[in-house]
DOROSE-813318 format. One record per residue (C-alpha): residue number from 0; x, y, z. Coordinates in steps of 0.05 Angstrom, whole numbers. Layout:
DOROSE-813318
  num       x       y       z
  NUM       X       Y       Z
...
***
This chain:
DOROSE-813318
  num       x       y       z
    0   -3870    -884     329
    1   -3807    -894     369
    2   -3808    -864     439
    3   -3884    -856     438
    4   -3918    -866     505
    5   -3970    -920     512
    6   -4018    -915     570
    7   -4042    -978     605
    8   -4105    -966     646
    9   -4139   -1002     703
   10   -4074   -1026     735
   11   -4079   -1037     810
   12   -4043    -993     860
   13   -3982   -1022     896
   14   -3981   -1083     850
   15   -3919   -1103     811
   16   -3924   -1117     737
   17   -3873   -1147     688
   18   -3872   -1116     618
   19   -3839   -1140     553
   20   -3842   -1105     487
   21   -3835   -1123     414
   22   -3843   -1084     350
   23   -3880   -1103     288
   24   -3875   -1074     218
   25   -3880   -1095     144
   26   -3821   -1143     152
   27   -3849   -1178     213
   28   -3845   -1184     288
   29   -3781   -1166     325
   30   -3752   -1206     382
   31   -3781   -1192     450
   32   -3743   -1144     494
   33   -3721   -1160     565
   34   -3769   -1156     623
   35   -3783   -1089     654
   36   -3813   -1091     723
   37   -3855   -1034     750
   38   -3892   -1026     816
   39   -3953    -983     812
   40   -3955    -925     862
   41   -4004    -925     919
   42   -4070    -889     913
   43   -4063    -814     920
   44   -4098    -748     909
   45   -4113    -731     836
   46   -4066    -698     787
   47   -4076    -624     775
   48   -4131    -605     725
   49   -4108    -566     664
   50   -4147    -502     649
   51   -4166    -502     576
   52   -4165    -437     536
   53   -4118    -400     490
   54   -4069    -356     527
   55   -4040    -295     493
   56   -3988    -251     528
   57   -3990    -298     588
   58   -4064    -294     602
   59   -4133    -314     576
   60   -4179    -259     551
   61   -4252    -267     569
   62   -4299    -242     514
   63   -4346    -217     568
   64   -4337    -160     619
   65   -4374    -193     677
   66   -4367    -268     667
   67   -4322    -324     642
   68   -4335    -397     626
   69   -4278    -434     660
   70   -4263    -502     628
   71   -4212    -555     648
   72   -4189    -625     629
   73   -4206    -685     673
   74   -4142    -703     710
   75   -4119    -773     728
   76   -4154    -793     792
   77   -4095    -836     817
   78   -4136    -895     841
   79   -4197    -862     873
   80   -4254    -827     836
   81   -4257    -752     835
   82   -4316    -729     878
   83   -4312    -653     870
   84   -4273    -594     843
   85   -4254    -531     880
   86   -4253    -467     840
   87   -4217    -406     867
   88   -4212    -339     831
   89   -4178    -277     856
   90   -4170    -206     831
   91   -4096    -194     818
   92   -4054    -133     802
   93   -3984    -127     775
   94   -3942     -88     824
   95   -3867     -79     808
   96   -3873    -135     755
   97   -3902    -184     807
   98   -3974    -209     805
   99   -4005    -197     873
  100   -4074    -216     899
  101   -4119    -158     918
  102   -4139    -161     991
  103   -4207    -192     999
  104   -4212    -205     925
  105   -4217    -282     926
  106   -4278    -326     917
  107   -4279    -401     928
  108   -4334    -446     899
  109   -4347    -521     904
  110   -4366    -557     840
  111   -4396    -625     855
  112   -4421    -641     785
  113   -4357    -679     770
  114   -4382    -701     701
  115   -4381    -628     680
  116   -4313    -596     671
  117   -4335    -524     665
  118   -4360    -471     713
  119   -4388    -402     697
  120   -4355    -347     737
  121   -4403    -288     745
  122   -4405    -219     776
  123   -4334    -205     753
  124   -4307    -135     745
  125   -4294    -110     674
  126   -4223     -98     649
  127   -4195    -135     709
  128   -4143    -190     717
  129   -4160    -254     756
  130   -4118    -313     779
  131   -4159    -377     766
  132   -4147    -442     803
  133   -4181    -510     797
  134   -4166    -567     846
  135   -4193    -638     839
  136   -4212    -677     901
  137   -4219    -751     917
  138   -4225    -788     985
  139   -4149    -780     995
  140   -4148    -705     986
  141   -4140    -646     938
  142   -4094    -641     879
  143   -4046    -584     869
  144   -4083    -529     832
  145   -4085    -520     757
  146   -4075    -445     747
  147   -4083    -392     695
  148   -4089    -316     692
  149   -4150    -285     658
  150   -4171    -215     640
  151   -4243    -193     631
  152   -4260    -149     572
  153   -4280     -76     578
  154   -4353     -60     590
  155   -4380     -29     525
  156   -4436       6     563
  157   -4384      42     605
  158   -4342      77     552
  159   -4320     134     597
  160   -4261     137     643
  161   -4279     106     711
  162   -4239     161     747
  163   -4279     215     712
  164   -4344     181     730
  165   -4326     177     804
  166   -4305     250     802
  167   -4370     272     770
  168   -4409     232     822
  169   -4370     266     877
  170   -4382     334     845
  171   -4457     321     841
  172   -4457     305     915
  173   -4417     367     934
  174   -4457     415     889
  175   -4524     410     928
  176   -4486     419     993
  177   -4458     486     969
  178   -4528     507     949
  179   -4554     490    1018
  180   -4497     522    1057
  181   -4518     596    1047
  182   -4590     578    1066
  183   -4567     543    1130
  184   -4518     599    1146
  185   -4572     652    1136
  186   -4623     616    1180
  187   -4571     607    1235
  188   -4554     682    1233
  189   -4627     701    1242
  190   -4633     663    1308
***
């Protein structure tokens, strides 16, 4: 089709190439177009990986409350092979319509199995938003990160309100103290 990109691979960095194009169809071969000269860029850090998953409402929904299988596409390596990926995931909150990282809520992992483009995130909090980043690395440096937001699902074993649970835990701690207080007070009065 007209205006379709055609990718030529294994071209050498910083080398100049001359290109000419012609079209062929049922009628025959067209005349060759004029020369187009292109110089390949120098070797550089890889392109950004693209995180693969279906986003709805601007974020990915994990089917699990405590884990997520992060998957990404292999980016162009720009002349040097990719030797690792860096995965960073941070708890985020929406404050005044702005996504903000929670303090101390980021984890960074190295992924050296470059033939695998997935990584299982574990020990996640249920019903929580995360910012996910994947950067590719070669001998020249890191790519810019591929990013996506993800939300873990609710924990079905924890159907109650988390606030009510923390209150009931606090009450169970306070209750024995009130039972012990009269005994302590009475024993202090006797001495």
